[in-house]
C-alpha positions in Angstrom: -83.7 28.1 -16.5 -83.5 24.5 -16.1 -81.3 24.0 -19.0 -78.4 26.7 -17.4 -78.5 24.7 -14.3 -78.0 21.3 -16.2 -75.2 23.0 -18.2 -73.8 24.7 -14.6 -74.0 21.3 -13.0 -72.1 19.8 -16.3 -69.7 22.8 -16.1 -68.7 22.4 -13.0 -68.7 18.3 -12.9 -65.9 18.8 -16.2 -64.1 21.7 -13.9 -63.4 19.5 -11.1 -62.2 16.4 -13.7 -59.9 19.2 -15.6 -58.8 20.1 -11.9 -58.4 16.2 -11.1 -56.2 15.8 -13.9 -54.2 18.7 -13.5 -53.6 17.3 -9.9 -52.3 14.1 -11.2 -50.1 15.5 -13.9 -48.2 17.6 -11.0 -47.5 14.5 -9.3 -43.7 14.2 -9.3 -42.4 10.3 -10.0 -40.2 8.5 -11.6 -41.7 6.3 -14.8 -40.5 2.7 -15.4 -38.0 4.0 -18.2 -36.2 6.2 -15.7 -35.7 3.3 -13.2 -34.5 0.6 -15.6 -32.1 3.1 -17.1 -31.0 3.9 -13.3 -30.6 0.1 -12.6 -28.8 -0.4 -15.9 -26.4 2.4 -15.6 -25.5 0.6 -12.0 -25.2 -2.4 -13.1 -22.6 -1.5 -15.5 -20.8 0.8 -12.7 -21.0 -2.4 -10.3 -19.3 -5.0 -13.5 -16.8 -2.5 -13.7 -16.0 -1.7 -9.9 -16.1 -5.6 -8.8 -13.0 -7.0 -10.6 -11.1 -4.0 -9.5 -12.0 -4.5 -6.1 -10.9 -8.2 -6.1 -7.6 -7.2 -7.9 -6.8 -4.4 -4.9 -7.7 -7.2 -2.8 -5.8 -10.2 -3.9 -2.6 -7.8 -4.5 -2.9 -6.9 -1.0 -3.1 -10.3 0.4 0.3 -11.0 -2.0 1.9 -8.3 -0.1 0.9 -9.2 3.4 2.2 -12.9 2.4 5.5 -11.5 0.8 6.2 -8.9 4.1 5.3 -11.6 6.5 7.9 -14.4 4.3 10.4 -11.3 5.3 9.7 -11.4 9.2 9.9 -15.1 9.3 13.3 -14.5 7.2 14.6 -11.8 9.4 13.5 -13.7 12.8 15.4 -17.0 11.6 18.2 -14.7 10.8 18.5 -13.1 14.3 18.0 -16.2 15.6 21.2 -17.9 13.8 23.2 -14.6 14.7 22.5 -15.0 18.0 23.3 -18.8 18.3 26.8 -18.0 16.3 27.0 -15.1 19.0 26.7 -17.4 21.8 29.1 -19.9 20.3 33.1 -19.9 21.5 35.0 -18.2 18.8 36.8 -19.8 17.2 34.4 -22.6 17.7 35.9 -26.2 18.5 32.8 -28.0 18.3 29.5 -28.1 16.1 26.6 -28.5 17.5 22.8 -27.8 18.2 23.0 -24.3 20.2 19.4 -23.4 20.3 17.7 -26.2 22.6 13.9 -26.6 22.8 11.4 -29.3 23.9 9.8 -28.8 21.0 12.4 -27.8 18.5 9.5 -26.3 15.9 9.4 -23.2 13.8 7.3 -22.1 16.5 9.6 -22.0 19.2 12.3 -19.4 16.9 9.1 -17.3 16.3 7.6 -17.4 19.6 10.8 -16.5 21.1 11.3 -13.5 19.2 7.7 -12.1 19.3 6.2 -13.3 16.3 2.7 -14.9 16.0 3.6 -18.4 14.4 0.3 -18.8 12.8 1.6 -15.9 10.1 3.1 -19.4 8.3 0.1 -21.6 8.6 -2.2 -19.4 7.2 -1.3 -17.2 4.4 -3.6 -14.7 3.1 -3.7 -16.1 0.0 -5.4 -19.6 0.5 -3.0 -21.0 -2.6 0.4 -20.3 -0.8 2.6 -21.5 1.4 5.9 -20.4 2.9 9.1 -22.2 1.7 12.4 -22.2 3.1 15.9 -21.9 1.1 18.2 -24.5 2.5 20.6 -23.0 0.7 20.4 -19.0 0.9 18.3 -18.5 4.0 15.5 -17.1 2.0 11.7 -17.4 2.7 9.0 -17.1 0.1 5.4 -17.2 0.2 4.4 -19.1 -3.4 1.7 -21.6 -4.3 4.3 -24.3 -5.2 8.6 -24.7 -4.3 10.2 -22.4 -6.2 13.1 -24.8 -6.4 15.0 -28.0 -5.0 16.0 -25.9 -2.3 13.1 -24.8 -0.9 11.2 -26.5 1.9 7.9 -25.6 3.6 7.8 -24.5 6.7 4.8 -24.0 9.0 5.1 -23.5 12.6 4.9 -27.8 13.6 8.6 -27.7 11.2 11.1 -29.4 13.0 14.5 -27.6 13.0 18.1 -27.5 14.5 20.3 -24.4 14.5 23.6 -25.8 14.5 26.7 -23.3 14.7 29.7 -24.5 12.1 33.3 -23.9 13.7 36.0 -22.9 11.5 38.5 -24.5 14.0 41.6 -23.1 15.1 42.1 -20.4 12.8 38.4 -19.0 12.4 37.6 -15.4 13.7 33.7 -16.2 13.2 31.6 -19.0 13.6 28.2 -19.0 11.7 25.2 -20.4 12.4 22.6 -22.5 9.9 19.1 -23.5 10.1 18.2 -27.2 9.3 14.8 -28.3 8.5 13.9 -31.3 8.9 10.7 -32.9 7.7 
């Protein structure tokens, strides 16, 4: 009987170990290889997504600068039209119509409710706003697109003049002159 007892104890210890091992096997978890595979997949996705996101941001900034350039251009044209409309027709004298104490682009923009800081801080950090003195176009670019373009900021001095057509003219025209 003594042998049966020790054998029973041995069987009971083995059974306990077997149960313990089965419990350990039933525990769910991730192996190191599974975790490495997941991290590798996430790295590949990030490598694809980051350049795409930065391109979207760059395009959005360029679009914002283009829109702001068009806004500044239309504001300048509105000021020119208003100056030409206020002049006598036909004009016998050409001269500065807008009178401002500081005579800067900030004055024109502020007068028409536009934040003058938009031309000082383009969204694309390399861009600057340029005014074409011949056509009146405003554009955002890294460098002046041509010799007719002058950089414009909120501190740029300006003068809007009305050129009269003399006695036979029916309309006057206004021109923005930028002095740097």
